N, C-alpha and C positions, 0 to 999 in steps of 0.2 A: 438629338443624335439620330441619325438615319437608321432604318431597319437593317440595312446591309452591314452597318457597323456593329449593330447589336448581335449579329449572328456570325461575326468574324471567326475564322478558324483559330483554334488554340492547339497547336501541335503538342504532342506528348513531350518532346524534347524541351520545348520552352517552359512547360510547367515544371519539369524536372529541375530546371535551373533555379527555382525559387524555393526549393524544399528547405534550404538552410534558413531562409527568412521566416518561414513558418515555425521552425524549431526554435530559433533564437528569440521568438516573441514571448516565450515562457521562460521561467527562471529555474525551477527545480529540475534536477537530473531525471527524476521519475517522469515529469511532464514532458521533458524533451524526448525521452525514449518513446513515450506513448504517442506523441504527435508525429515523430519521425516514422514510426511503424504504421500509423494510420494513413499518413500521406503516401508513403511508398506502396502500401497495399492498394490504395485507390488508383495510383498512377499505373500500377501493373494491370489492374482491371480495365482501366481506360485504354491502355495500349493494346491489351489482348482483345478488347471489343472493337477495335478499329475506330474509336471515336476521334473526332477532330474538332469538336465544338463543345465547350463546357457551358452548360446552362442548367436551369432548374430541372428540366425533364430528364437529363442525363443523371443527375444526382438522385432523383427520385427512383430511377431504374436501379441505381447502385444500392439504394436502401432495400428495394424489393429483393435483389439478388442476395444481399447479406442476410435478410430474414429467411430466405430459402435454405441457407446453409445451416440454420439452427443455432446461430450465435445468440448469446444472451442479449437482452435489451440494452443493458449497460454497455456491453462491448460495441454494439452497433452504434449507439449514441456517441460513444467516444470517437469512433471512426468518422461519423458524420461531422462532429465538431472539427476534426482535423481537415476535412474537405471544405468546410465553411471558411476556415482560416486560410486555406490554400486559395480559395476564390477571392477573398479579401486582399491578399497579397498580390494576386494576379492583377486585380483591378488597380491597386496602388502603383503597380509597375507597368501599367499600360498594356497588359496582355489580354485584359478582359474588360468589356464595357461595364461601367459601374452598375447599370440597371440589371445586368445579368448576375453580378455578384450579390446584389440586393435580393434577387429572386432566389438564389441558392441559399442565402441566409434564412429565408422563410421556409425552407424544407424542414418539415417537422421530424422530430426524433420518434423513436418507437416507445409507446407507452409501456410502463413497467407495472405488472400486476404482482403484488407481493414484493418481497425483497430477498435477494440472494444473500444469505448470511455467511457463506463461505464454509470452510472446514475448520474444525478444531479437534484436538486430541483429548482423550480422557487422561486422568492422572496415571492410570496404569499404562497407557500407550506412551506417555512421556517418559515414564520410568524405563520402559522397554527400549525406547529410542536412545536414551542416554547410556544404555548398557551395551549398545552395538559397537561404537568406536573402540579400537584397540588402544587402551590407555598405556600400553607398554611401548608404543611407538610415538615419534614426534608428530606424525600426521594425526594419529588418534587423539593425542593431547590437544592439538590445535582444533580439531573438529569438535571436540567436547566443549571448547570455549565458544565456538560458533553456535552450537546447539543451545548451550547453557544461557548465553546472553540473549538469544532470540526468544527463548521461552521463559527465561527467568526475569528478564527486564523488559520484554516487549519491544525491543529495538527493531527498526527497519533495517534491511540489509545494507542500504547505502550508509546509514548511520554507523553500522557495525564496521564496515571496511575503513571508515574514517576515524574510528576510535583509537586513541593513543593511551599509552600507559600513564601519562601525566594526568589524564582525566579520571583515573581511578583514585579516589580520595576518600578520606574519612570525614563525615559530617554527622554531628550529634551522636557520636559513638557507633556509627555503622558505615559500611562501605557503600559508595555511590559512584555512578558515572556522572561526573560534574561537567557543567557547561557544554551540554550536548546541543549542537545546532541541528535542528530537524527541519521538517517540511515548512516552507514559508519563512525560513530563517528564524523560526521560533527557538528560543534558548530555554533549556530545561535541565534539571538534575534528576536522575533516575536512581532510586534505591536498588541495591544489588543483594540478592539472597546469599547467605553465607556459603552455600554449596557451590554457587557459581564462582565466588571469589577463590575457593579452593581449586577449582578447575583452572582458573586463570593463573594462580600461583604455580601450579604444577607445570603448565605450559611455559611460564617465564623461566622457571628453574631449568627445564630440559633444553629450552632454546637458547638460553643465555641472554634473552632480551629483557630489558627493563625500562626502555624509553622508546619514544617514537611509536609508529603504528603497532597495534597489538597483533594483528594478523599478517603473517608472512607466508610465502610459498614454501612448500616442502617438496623436494625432488623425489624421484622414484627410489632412490637409495636411502631416503629418510633424512637427508641433510636439509637443515633449515636455510633457506636463501634469504638472509636478513636484509638484502637490498631489493627484494621483490615483494611488493604488496599485492595481496590477492584482490581480485575484482568482485563487484557485486554479482556478476554472473557465476563466478567460482563459488560464492556462498550459495547461490541457487542450486548449483550442481551438487554440492555437498549435501544439502538438505534433501534434494530429490533422490540422491543415491541411497541415503539411509532410510528414506521412506519406502523405497522399493524393497529393502530388506524386511520391512514390516508389512509388505503387501499394501502399502498406502501410497496414494499419489498426493504428495504434499509439497508445499513451497514455503520459503521463509515467512511469507506473510501469514500463513496458516499457524505458524508457531507464535507469531505476534497475537493473533486472534486467540490462540490457546491460553497465552498469558492472561489476556483480559477476561476470558470466560472462566478460567479456574479461579482467578482473583475474585470475580463477581460471585461465583458459587460459594467461595470461602468467606463471603460477607464483607469484602473490602468495600469501602465507601466509593460510590460511583465517581465522585469528584476527584478522589485520589487516583483511581484508574485513569481518568481523563488526563490528569497531570503527568502520570507516568508515560502514557501513550503520546502526549504532546498534541492532543486534539484542541483546536481553537474553541470548540463549543461542546458542552456536555450533551447536546442533542446528537452530535456526531458519534459520541461514545455510546449513547443509547441505541442508535441505529446499528452501530458496529456489533453490539452485543445481542441485538434482537430483543431488547427489553420490552416486556409487555406489562401493563398494570395488573397486579394480582388483587382481584376483588375479594378473594376468600381470606387473604391475609394482608390487608391493606395497611399503609402507613398510619392511618388514623386509629388503627387497633393497637398501636404501640405507644400512644401518647402517655399512658400511665395516669390519666386523669379520671377522677370519680366525681362526676357532677350530678347532683340531684336536681330534679325540676323544682322551680319555686313552689313554696307551700300553697300559695293561692291557686296555682295551676292544678295542684293535686286535688285541692278541695273542689275546684270547678269540675274536674273529671268525675269526682264522686257524686256530684249532683246530676 
C-alpha cells in the first residue's frame, strides 16, 4: 500500500457514521453506553482540534490531553479502548488504512498505580440514607425500594429496572430475587433481607402493583404511572439526589459496593458475596473489596489444629 494511501484523510463526518458499529460490537447495555460515550468524546476532541487524519500520533496526543485533564487511569484506558475499536471499524469499512489501525491498536494505555476502590457507606450512613425518603408518599415508597434493593441485595441499576414482581420468590424459607440476568448474561439468584421485602410490600400495596416491572414512574401529584417503567438514569438520579441530602456524592454502584463491603465486614463468606454480586471470578470480588491478606490474623491461625513436633525431632533439638 502506498504512503499516500496510508495518510489518507479521514473526515470527522465519516468517522461519525460508524459509531453504531462500535457500539453494537459489545453486548451489555453498560458496555454499549461506555463505548458510545468514549467514541463521541473522542470525535468531539477530533473535530475541535481540526484533525483530518486518524493515526497513531493523533491518538497518542489524545491520550496526553486526557491525562492533563486529571482523569483516572481507568477512565482514560476505557476511552482509549473505544478509540481502538473505532479505528478497527474504520479500517474494516475502508475509511482507514489497515496499517494505521494496527498502529492505533498499539497505543499503550495509562499505567495504574494502586487501585481505585470507589466509595461505600458506613452502616450509620446507610441507615440515615434510608430514613430520608418520605414513606408517606408513593414516590417515597418507590424510592425506598430502589435504595433497599441496591444496598440490600447489591443489584446493578440495570438489573433493578428490569426486575419484575414475578422474580420475587421464596426459596429455602426466605425471599430472593430469582433468575436475575446480569452482566454477561449470567443467571443468578440473590437473597433479599427481610427489611427490603417489607419496603417492597409497602410499595406494592400503595401502588396496586403485583406483577410486571417493580419500578414505575410517579408523577408530580404522586400518582403511579403503571404503564411507565423508570430508566437506569432515573435510578441514578434518585440515588444522587438522596446522597446530596447527606452531603455525599454517591451513585447506584456505590450502594452495590456498600452491600459487598458491609457483608464482608460482617464476616459473610467471600464466595457467597461473589455469588450475590454475580462476579465471574472471586478475584474480581477481592479486587472489588480491596481485600488484602491479614498477616496478623491469617487463615492458618484458625485451622484449630494442635500438632506437636515428632518425638525424635524434640530429642534431636535437646542434643
